[in-house]
C-alpha positions as CSV (number, residue, x, y, z in Angstrom):
1,V,-16.2,-117.7,10.4
2,G,-18.5,-120.1,12.1
3,F,-21.1,-121.0,15.0
4,L,-20.7,-122.9,18.1
5,T,-23.3,-125.6,17.7
6,L,-24.7,-127.9,20.1
7,D,-26.4,-131.1,18.6
8,L,-28.9,-132.9,20.5
9,F,-29.5,-136.8,19.1
10,F,-32.8,-138.5,19.9
11,D,-35.5,-141.1,18.3
12,L,-38.6,-140.4,16.8
13,K,-40.5,-143.6,16.9
14,Q,-43.4,-142.1,14.9
15,N,-44.3,-139.3,12.5
16,T,-45.3,-136.5,15.1
17,D,-44.2,-133.0,16.3
18,F,-42.0,-132.4,18.8
19,V,-40.9,-129.3,20.8
20,V,-37.3,-128.4,22.3
21,Y,-37.1,-126.7,25.3
22,L,-34.0,-124.8,26.9
23,D,-33.3,-122.4,29.4
24,V,-30.2,-120.8,28.3
25,M,-28.5,-117.5,28.9
26,S,-25.3,-116.3,26.9
27,G,-21.8,-115.5,28.8
28,G,-19.5,-112.6,27.6
29,N,-19.0,-109.5,28.7
30,E,-20.5,-108.7,32.7
31,Q,-19.8,-105.0,32.3
32,E,-22.4,-104.5,29.6
33,I,-25.1,-106.5,27.6
34,V,-24.7,-108.5,25.3
35,T,-27.0,-110.2,22.9
36,R,-26.6,-113.3,20.6
37,E,-28.7,-115.3,18.1
38,I,-29.6,-118.9,18.0
39,M,-29.7,-119.1,14.1
40,K,-32.0,-121.4,12.7
41,P,-31.7,-124.9,13.8
42,I,-31.1,-127.6,11.6
43,V,-32.9,-130.7,11.5
44,S,-31.4,-133.8,10.6
45,V,-35.6,-135.0,9.0
46,K,-38.0,-133.6,6.8
47,Y,-40.6,-132.2,8.5
48,E,-43.8,-129.7,7.6
49,T,-43.0,-126.6,9.5
50,G,-39.8,-126.0,11.2
51,P,-38.4,-123.7,14.2
52,I,-37.3,-120.5,13.6
53,R,-34.6,-118.4,15.0
54,T,-34.3,-116.7,18.4
55,R,-32.0,-114.3,20.3
56,I,-30.4,-114.6,24.1
57,S,-28.3,-112.2,26.2
58,N,-26.1,-112.5,29.1
59,V,-28.5,-110.5,31.6
60,D,-30.7,-113.5,32.9
61,F,-31.6,-117.5,31.8
62,T,-34.4,-117.3,28.9
63,F,-36.9,-120.1,28.1
64,E,-36.6,-120.8,24.6
65,S,-39.2,-123.3,22.5
66,F,-38.6,-124.4,19.4
67,Y,-41.3,-126.1,17.6
68,V,-41.4,-129.2,14.8
69,R,-44.7,-129.8,13.3
70,G,-45.2,-133.0,11.6
71,A,-42.1,-134.4,11.6
72,E,-40.8,-137.6,9.8
73,K,-40.0,-141.0,12.3
74,G,-36.4,-141.7,12.3
75,E,-33.6,-143.5,14.5
76,R,-30.6,-140.7,16.2
77,V,-32.6,-137.6,14.6
78,K,-30.2,-134.7,14.7
79,F,-31.4,-131.1,15.9
80,S,-28.3,-128.4,15.9
81,L,-28.4,-125.3,17.5
82,R,-26.2,-122.7,16.1
83,F,-25.0,-119.7,18.4
84,Q,-23.6,-116.5,16.6
85,E,-20.4,-115.3,18.4
86,W,-18.0,-117.7,20.1
87,D,-18.9,-116.6,23.8
88,D,-19.6,-119.5,26.3
89,V,-23.3,-120.4,26.5
90,R,-24.7,-121.6,30.1
91,F,-27.4,-124.0,29.9
92,R,-30.1,-124.8,33.2
93,S,-31.8,-127.0,31.3
94,I,-32.8,-129.1,28.0
95,A,-35.7,-130.8,27.2
96,V,-37.2,-132.7,23.8
97,H,-41.2,-133.5,24.1
98,A,-42.5,-135.5,21.5
99,A,-45.9,-133.7,21.4
100,P,-47.0,-131.0,19.9
101,D,-46.5,-127.3,21.6
102,T,-50.2,-127.0,23.5
103,L,-50.4,-124.2,25.2
104,A,-53.1,-122.8,28.3
105,C,-53.1,-119.5,29.0
106,E,-54.8,-118.5,32.6
107,F,-55.7,-114.8,33.5
108,E,-57.8,-113.2,36.6
109,N,-61.3,-113.5,34.8
110,G,-60.5,-116.0,31.9
111,V,-58.1,-118.8,30.4
112,V,-57.1,-119.2,26.6
113,L,-56.0,-122.5,25.2
114,V,-53.9,-122.3,22.0
115,N,-53.5,-125.6,19.5
116,P,-50.6,-125.1,16.9
117,S,-50.6,-128.5,16.0
118,L,-52.2,-130.3,12.6
119,E,-54.2,-132.4,14.4
120,D,-57.5,-131.6,16.8
121,E,-57.1,-131.4,20.7
122,T,-59.1,-132.7,23.6
123,L,-58.0,-130.7,27.0
124,D,-59.1,-131.3,30.5
125,L,-59.7,-128.1,32.1
126,T,-59.9,-129.4,35.7
127,T,-56.4,-130.8,35.5
128,I,-55.2,-127.9,33.9
129,F,-56.7,-125.1,35.3
130,P,-57.7,-126.5,39.1
131,G,-59.8,-124.2,41.5
132,R,-61.1,-122.7,38.3
133,S,-65.4,-122.9,37.3
134,G,-67.9,-121.5,35.4
135,Y,-66.1,-121.5,31.3
136,K,-68.0,-119.9,28.8
137,H,-66.7,-118.8,25.5
138,L,-66.8,-114.9,24.4
139,K,-69.6,-114.0,21.9
140,A,-68.9,-112.6,19.0
141,A,-70.6,-110.1,17.0
142,D,-70.8,-110.5,12.9
143,P,-67.7,-108.4,11.9
144,S,-68.8,-105.3,9.2
145,G,-68.5,-105.4,5.8
146,L,-69.1,-109.5,5.8
147,D,-70.5,-109.7,2.6
148,K,-67.2,-108.1,1.3
149,I,-65.1,-110.5,1.9
150,D,-63.6,-112.8,-0.3
151,V,-65.8,-116.4,-0.3
152,K,-62.7,-118.5,0.1
153,Y,-62.4,-117.3,3.5
154,N,-66.3,-117.9,4.6
155,P,-65.1,-121.3,6.0
156,Q,-62.6,-119.8,8.5
157,V,-65.2,-117.1,9.9
158,R,-67.9,-118.8,10.4
159,Q,-65.5,-121.1,12.3
160,A,-64.4,-117.9,14.6
161,M,-68.0,-117.4,14.9
162,D,-69.3,-120.9,15.9
163,I,-66.8,-121.3,18.2
164,N,-66.8,-117.7,20.1
165,N,-70.6,-118.0,20.8
166,G,-71.0,-117.0,24.3
167,Q,-72.3,-120.7,25.3
168,E,-71.0,-122.7,28.2
169,V,-68.8,-125.2,28.3
170,N,-70.5,-128.0,29.2
171,D,-67.8,-130.7,29.8
172,P,-64.5,-129.1,31.1
173,K,-63.0,-132.1,31.2
174,K,-63.2,-132.4,27.4
175,L,-62.8,-129.2,26.1
176,E,-62.1,-129.6,21.9
177,V,-59.5,-127.0,20.8
178,L,-59.2,-127.5,16.9
179,Q,-56.2,-127.7,14.7
180,R,-54.1,-124.9,14.3
181,N,-57.0,-122.8,16.5
182,S,-57.4,-121.2,19.9
183,V,-60.4,-120.7,22.3
184,F,-60.9,-117.9,24.5
185,L,-62.8,-118.4,27.6
186,I,-64.5,-116.8,30.4
187,A,-63.6,-118.3,34.1
188,N,-64.4,-117.8,37.6
189,R,-61.4,-116.2,39.3
190,S,-59.4,-119.2,40.8
191,T,-59.9,-120.6,44.3
192,V,-56.2,-121.5,44.6
193,D,-53.7,-118.9,45.7
194,D,-51.8,-118.9,42.6
195,E,-50.7,-115.9,39.7
196,P,-51.5,-116.3,36.6
197,T,-49.0,-118.4,35.0
198,T,-48.4,-119.1,30.5
199,S,-47.5,-122.9,30.6
200,P,-47.5,-125.6,28.2
201,T,-50.3,-128.6,29.2
202,S,-49.2,-131.8,30.7
203,P,-45.9,-132.1,30.1
204,P,-45.4,-134.7,27.3
205,T,-42.9,-137.7,27.9
206,T,-39.5,-137.2,27.2
207,I,-37.9,-138.7,23.6
208,N,-35.5,-141.3,23.9
209,T,-34.1,-141.9,27.6
210,N,-33.1,-145.0,29.2
211,S,-32.0,-143.0,32.5
212,P,-33.8,-143.0,35.9
213,T,-36.5,-140.1,36.0
214,L,-34.4,-136.5,35.9
215,P,-35.3,-133.7,38.1
216,P,-36.4,-130.8,36.0
217,T,-33.8,-129.0,35.8
218,S,-31.4,-132.0,34.1
219,I,-30.7,-132.7,30.3
220,A,-33.0,-135.2,29.4
221,T,-31.3,-136.1,26.1
222,K,-27.5,-137.0,24.9
223,I,-25.9,-133.8,23.7
224,T,-22.7,-133.1,22.1
225,V,-21.1,-129.6,21.6
226,V,-19.4,-129.3,18.1
227,P,-17.7,-126.4,17.4
228,T,-17.9,-125.6,13.9
229,T,-15.1,-123.9,11.8
230,K,-13.4,-121.7,13.9
231,P,-11.8,-118.2,13.1
232,S,-8.5,-117.8,11.8
233,S,-7.9,-115.4,14.7
234,R,-9.0,-117.5,17.3
235,P,-6.3,-120.0,19.1
236,A,-7.1,-123.1,18.7
237,T,-8.7,-124.2,22.1
238,T,-12.1,-126.2,22.7
239,P,-15.0,-123.4,23.5
240,T,-15.7,-123.2,27.3
241,T,-19.1,-124.7,26.6
242,G,-18.4,-128.2,27.4
243,P,-16.0,-130.8,26.2
244,T,-16.6,-132.4,22.4
245,E,-17.3,-135.8,23.6
246,E,-21.0,-137.4,23.8
247,R,-22.1,-137.5,27.3
248,T,-25.3,-137.6,29.7
249,T,-26.2,-136.2,32.9
250,S,-27.2,-138.2,35.7
251,P,-29.7,-137.1,38.5
252,T,-27.9,-135.2,41.5
253,T,-29.2,-133.3,44.5
254,P,-28.8,-129.7,43.6
255,P,-26.1,-128.2,45.4
256,T,-26.3,-125.1,47.5
257,A,-26.4,-121.5,46.2
258,P,-22.6,-120.6,46.4
259,S,-23.7,-117.0,47.5
260,C,-26.6,-114.9,49.5
261,V,-28.2,-112.9,46.6
262,D,-31.6,-113.8,45.1
263,E,-31.6,-114.0,41.6
264,S,-34.3,-112.2,40.2
265,G,-37.0,-112.9,37.3
266,K,-39.8,-116.4,37.8
267,H,-38.0,-119.9,38.3
268,Q,-39.6,-123.6,38.5
269,I,-41.4,-124.3,41.7
270,H,-42.2,-127.9,43.1
271,K,-45.7,-127.4,40.9
272,K,-45.0,-128.6,37.1
273,N,-45.3,-125.5,34.6
274,R,-45.2,-123.0,37.6
275,R,-42.7,-120.2,38.1
276,K,-42.5,-118.2,40.6
277,K,-40.3,-115.2,42.0
278,C,-38.3,-115.3,45.7
279,A,-41.2,-112.9,47.3
280,W,-43.8,-115.8,46.6
281,L,-41.5,-118.2,49.0
282,K,-42.6,-116.6,52.4
283,K,-46.1,-116.6,51.6
284,K,-48.6,-119.9,53.2
285,N,-46.5,-119.2,56.7
286,G,-43.2,-121.0,55.2
287,K,-45.2,-123.9,53.3
288,H,-43.6,-122.5,50.2
289,L,-40.0,-122.0,51.5
290,A,-40.1,-125.9,52.5
291,K,-41.5,-127.5,49.5
292,N,-38.9,-125.6,47.0
293,C,-36.1,-124.7,49.5
294,G,-34.8,-128.4,50.1
295,T,-35.8,-130.8,53.5
296,A,-35.7,-134.3,54.1
297,D,-38.8,-134.2,52.4
298,F,-38.7,-132.1,49.7
299,E,-36.4,-131.9,47.0
300,I,-34.7,-128.3,46.5
301,T,-36.2,-127.2,43.5
302,P,-34.8,-124.2,40.9
303,L,-36.5,-121.5,42.6
304,G,-35.1,-122.6,45.4
305,R,-31.6,-122.7,44.5
306,A,-32.2,-119.3,42.8
307,C,-33.1,-117.6,46.0
308,P,-30.5,-118.3,48.6
309,A,-30.9,-115.7,50.7
310,T,-35.0,-116.2,51.3
311,C,-34.4,-119.7,51.7
312,N,-31.5,-119.6,54.2
313,N,-29.1,-121.5,51.9
314,C,-26.1,-119.5,51.8
315,S,-22.7,-120.9,52.0
């Protein structure tokens, strides 16, 4: 028994972390919920820590990421995704970024910054969280039984105490987040009318693409769909996920939604790294509709395509 395999190829100009992002769902029997595993990806260059396996279903698209830390540089690096079972796989977007998977999480009364890389990062809170201010570190109390902790863990304990010191952030434009660490901050409530989100910080440049700037839902790398050894019981036909030849996508205007049924869940809006539900489009007296549903001035967004009824984009 083999796996349906999707190979991504890209160049790494230097040793770096990189992340592969997928907006993906499984095909299969629409009469029942089917879950399916994406096996641990195979990377053609050496790295320090690699991606792990995950699961998808045929219920809805899910946003998945595969983080590779400390990858060696190389030309035409191959990243292989292997899908359990032989049903088709549907992609709404694929992207590869040569940068750490640094995350910024926004909550009602504060924010959290996470740096999983092996290098310290300096982040600009004014850019990541516009409308927020009054940043202050949490105040941690000395843990009970501190004298019983093995001395080899003392540096980590002291570091945690130093970070969570209860002090105000003096320069929100230059917040340092240490390698393999996170920072929890109290903050004033946002003055921007938006829901809390969890998203990567400023999106890094897409790897090895000589094509024009692509819309958010376009595939930003060359891909090849390669079926591995097929089960003997399956007819010798090409899987429906796509042709075996290598191809690239070109930017096109997204088509009009084929039906008048809004999709559930959150989808990418006109602002980078922000996802909203269809109901959000009705806010701001139609302002969100104009910027997401497609007009002469604004290209349709993934949210606009997912909400044809709300956008009145029915065929």
